[in-house]
C-alpha positions as CSV (number, residue, x, y, z in Angstrom):
1,M,0.0,0.0,0.0
2,Q,1.3,3.4,-0.9
3,V,1.0,6.2,1.6
4,K,1.8,9.8,0.8
5,L,3.6,11.8,3.5
6,S,4.0,15.5,3.6
7,L,7.0,16.9,5.4
8,T,7.3,20.5,6.4
9,C,10.6,21.8,7.8
10,D,12.7,25.0,7.8
11,L,14.8,25.3,4.7
12,A,17.9,25.0,6.9
13,Q,16.7,21.6,8.1
14,V,16.5,20.1,4.6
15,P,20.0,18.4,4.8
16,L,19.2,17.0,8.2
17,K,15.9,15.6,7.0
18,I,17.5,14.0,4.0
19,S,20.2,12.5,6.2
20,E,17.5,10.9,8.4
21,V,15.7,9.4,5.4
22,L,18.9,8.1,3.9
23,D,20.1,6.7,7.2
24,E,16.9,4.7,7.6
25,R,17.2,3.4,4.0
26,V,20.9,2.5,4.3
27,N,20.2,0.7,7.6
28,I,17.4,-1.4,6.0
29,T,19.7,-2.2,3.1
30,K,22.5,-3.2,5.3
31,E,20.2,-5.5,7.3
32,H,18.9,-7.1,4.1
33,L,22.5,-7.5,2.8
34,D,23.5,-9.4,5.9
35,F,20.5,-11.7,5.6
36,F,21.1,-12.1,1.8
37,K,24.7,-13.0,2.3
38,V,23.9,-15.7,4.9
39,G,20.8,-17.1,3.1
40,V,22.0,-17.0,-0.4
41,V,25.7,-16.2,-1.0
42,N,27.2,-18.3,1.7
43,N,24.9,-21.3,1.0
44,L,25.8,-21.3,-2.7
45,H,29.5,-20.8,-1.8
46,N,29.3,-23.8,0.5
47,G,27.9,-26.0,-2.3
48,K,24.2,-25.9,-1.4
49,E,21.9,-26.4,-4.4
50,P,19.9,-23.3,-5.4
51,T,16.3,-23.2,-4.2
52,L,13.2,-21.3,-5.1
53,T,13.6,-19.5,-1.8
54,M,17.1,-18.3,-2.8
55,I,15.8,-17.1,-6.1
56,D,13.0,-15.2,-4.2
57,E,15.6,-13.7,-1.9
58,I,17.7,-12.5,-4.9
59,D,14.6,-10.8,-6.3
60,K,13.8,-9.2,-2.9
61,F,17.3,-7.9,-2.5
62,R,17.2,-6.4,-6.0
63,K,14.1,-4.5,-4.9
64,T,15.8,-3.3,-1.8
65,L,18.7,-2.0,-3.9
66,Y,16.2,-0.3,-6.3
67,L,14.6,1.5,-3.4
68,L,18.0,2.6,-2.1
69,D,18.9,3.9,-5.6
70,A,15.6,5.7,-5.8
71,N,16.1,7.4,-2.4
72,L,19.6,8.4,-3.4
73,L,18.4,9.9,-6.7
74,E,15.7,11.9,-4.9
75,A,18.1,13.0,-2.2
76,S,20.5,14.1,-4.9
77,Q,17.8,16.1,-6.6
78,I,16.5,17.7,-3.4
79,L,20.0,18.6,-2.3
80,T,20.9,20.0,-5.8
81,G,17.9,22.3,-5.6
82,Y,18.8,23.2,-2.0
83,V,22.4,24.1,-2.9
84,Q,21.3,26.1,-6.0
85,N,18.9,28.1,-3.9
86,R,21.6,28.8,-1.4
87,L,24.0,30.3,-4.0
88,P,24.2,34.1,-4.1
89,Q,21.4,35.6,-6.2
90,P,22.2,38.0,-9.0
91,E,21.9,41.7,-8.3
92,G,18.4,42.9,-8.6
93,A,16.9,39.5,-7.7
94,P,14.2,39.7,-5.0
95,S,15.5,38.5,-1.7
96,S,13.9,37.3,1.5
97,M,14.9,38.6,5.0
98,S,17.6,36.0,5.2
99,G,19.1,37.1,1.9
100,Q,17.8,34.0,0.0
101,S,15.3,34.0,-2.8
102,F,13.0,31.1,-3.4
103,D,10.2,31.3,-5.9
104,N,7.0,29.2,-5.5
105,E,7.9,26.7,-8.2
106,Q,11.3,25.9,-6.5
107,L,9.6,25.5,-3.1
108,Q,6.9,23.3,-4.7
109,Q,9.6,21.1,-6.4
110,L,11.5,20.7,-3.1
111,S,8.2,19.9,-1.3
112,E,7.2,17.3,-3.9
113,A,10.6,15.7,-3.8
114,L,10.5,15.4,0.0
115,E,7.1,13.9,-0.2
116,K,8.2,11.3,-2.7
117,L,11.2,10.4,-0.6
118,G,9.0,10.1,2.4
119,E,6.6,7.8,0.4
120,K,9.3,5.4,-0.6
121,T,10.7,5.3,2.9
122,N,7.3,4.6,4.5
123,D,6.3,2.1,1.8
124,T,9.3,-0.1,2.6
125,S,10.1,0.5,6.2
126,S,8.7,-2.9,7.0
127,E,10.7,-4.7,4.3
128,G,14.2,-6.0,5.0
């Protein structure tokens, strides 16, 4: 089941929120990697015949890697937007009280990317 999450935070908190999401995904992947190594790689290395369960575990691990890759891509996109928006603005550009300028489209893109990242993390937090 897919669940859409909305995350609101101060712009300065974006890197921290991204690190939290990535940390969770990396931990899930590491746990699954350990299980995969024991259940599939070591068994095959020790001469055990392949089983349907092993094949299923290979597929599950591929999905885990896909989700990690998707989270990494989204984090990269969010942080790219974040960094670009933190760069000094050209003279004459409107600025906020903090000296940074963010138009509605940029804020919407960051918000949507954070929502997608939260969706994927929530969808798979029980996998592993």
